[in-house]
C-alpha positions, 0 to 999 in steps of 0.5 A: 274475670272482672276485678273492680278497681284492678289494678290499683294506683298507689301514689305514682305506681300501679299495683297488680295482684298476680294471683287475683284470679287464683282460688284461695287456699288460705288459713281461713280453713282453721277457726282457731278451735283445736282439731280433734280428728285428722285432716283428710284430703280425698286423694293425692293430686296436683293443681296448677294455675297459670295467669297472664296479665297484659302490661302496657309497654310504656309501664315498666315493672318496678318490682315483682313478687319473690318466688314462694316455695314450701315443701312438706312430706304431705304437700308442696306449694310453689309460685313464680312471677316473671315478665315475658315481653309485655305479659306478666306471667304467674304460675302456682303449683299446689300438690297433695302428696299424701291425702291422710294427714295425722294430727301431729302434722296439723301445725305444718298444714297451718303453716303451709296455708299461711305461706299460700295466703301470704303469697296470694297477697303479693303484688307486682308494682308497675311504673305508669307510662311516662314516669322515669 
């Protein structure tokens, strides 16, 4: 995958989006119009994305995204970023527990999508080589 202008240099830091190659599951699904039928997902399932971004050994990590976690009775989402040697590792897990979502849970589903969308915008900040 090629990402134009990735990573991004901001002032004296380098910003990396660990989930840049992850498929989005965001609040864009909801248009703001009221939902009048229950939301149905084809089946219970689990999706796991693992990302690895090589980091130059002379560019130390200044900040990593906080882990994200949301757990509902119908679905859950968990993510984590960590440094292992010169590799930034990013793991995301999205699990659908119950594919039939009643209308009473739509607000929870919207919140889950917002949490995921927010997590996908998180960044890791690296110091450029030679910066103290």
